[in-house]
C-alpha angles and dihedrals in degrees: 000000000000089000091057094049088050093052091048089049089051094048091048089050092049092048091048092051091048092049092050091047092050093047090054092057117079116246121244110238119260101228129068092235094055093043088054092046092049093045093048093045091050090047088056095045093051090046092057092047091047090053093050090044091052090047093055094038093247109174091215093073098095091056093047089049089051088052091051089050090054089054091047087054094046089052092047090053096046099038097085092056091044092052089050085050089056109272112149108240093241096048096092089061088056093049092048089050091050094049088050094049092046093056094039086057092051094045090049091051089049095049104035109025117116088201110084093197090055089049091047091050089047091052089050094048093046088052091049093049094047089048091050086059107035091044088068091062129081106250090009 
């Protein structure tokens, strides 16, 4: 009987760990429109980060560029359905641009702000937005 209780406790622990890991990962939106928007926005965000990493010789830039490429592939795969769902064909360009501009603004605050609180908030926001994207990728 003790062995059965141990097995049940182990199963419960595994389920609890799996649930907490799943809760930590961002969810992929349910509609084709929202998926396309997320993938395009993340592509833009990661493009901006890649450009910054290359500019400062950060050795992480190839990995970031690979992640950006993954979002481009996911966008390409979901875009036909999103267009059938009503997304205008030029909308992904605007979403990418918005993602880029968002990160560029945060990077500027981090690099140039005289207010350390503002720079700290920008660092936290940048980390959150990166996590929102990379958390969707396997190995991200």
